[in-house]
N, C-alpha and C positions, 0 to 999 in steps of 0.2 A: 823879859818874856822869852827871848830866844834862847838865853842860857838855861832857863828853867826847862824848856822843851828839850834842849840838848842833853839834859841830865835825866828828865822823866821818861822820855821815849826809850832810850836803851834799858832803863830800869824796868819799865813796863814790859818790854819784850823779854827780858830776862825772867821775870816773875811769871809771865804767860808760859814760857818755855818749861819752867819748873812745874807748873800746874799740869801742862800737857803730858809731861813725862813721869809725873808721880806715881802712876799706876803701873809703870814698866818694872819688871822684876829686876832689871839690871840698873835701876835708876841710881842707887848709891854708888855702885862702881863707876858709872858715867860721871856722877857728880864729883867724886874724889879725883878721878883722872883729869877732869876739867879744871878743878882747883889746883892741882899740882902743875898742870900745863900753864895755867894763868900766873901762878907765883913764879914759875920759871921765866915766863916772859918779862914780868916785872923786874926780877933780879938781873936778868941779862941786859934789859934796857937801861936800868939804873947804873949798872956797873960799866957797861961797854957803849952806852948811847952816845956819849960825847965823842968817842973814837969813830963811830959811824957817821956822825953828823959834821964833824970838823969844828971850827970856831963857832961858838954859840955863847956869848958873854952872858945872856940872861937866862939861858936854859930853856927858852920857850920851844925851840925845835924838839927838844927831848921830851918836853911835856906834852906837846901835840902828838908826837910819835907814840908815846904811851897811851894817850887818849884814843888814837886811831887803832892801836892794837886791841885795846879793851873793847871798843865798839865793834871792830871786826870780829872779835871772838864771840861777842854776844850775838851778832847777826848770823854767824855760822852755826852757833847753838840753836838759834831760833829756826833757821831753815831745817836743821836736823830734826828738831822737835816737831815741826809741822809735818814733815814726811813720816816720821816715826809714828806720830799720832794717827795718821791716815792708815799706815800699815797695821797698827794695833787694832783700829776699828774693823778692818777688813778680816783680820785673823780671828776676831772674837765672834 
């Protein structure tokens, strides 16, 4: 149950953020920039993650670091979407 919530809550926040920003005129630019940033995170963490973390025989530290970055990125996007949605409502 805990793992399902760990996966479903960030997914729900991400989908809600997309819904909130879907009417924004710069949505696709924002989406593409976030996708590029997300892929850069993954590329850097998979290539250099073992150098940052030191000895990690099972790779669990690297896995949890990647999950932490993904969840942090989703939370930052959710907070941005929340405030942008409020701003869009006020300006309309």
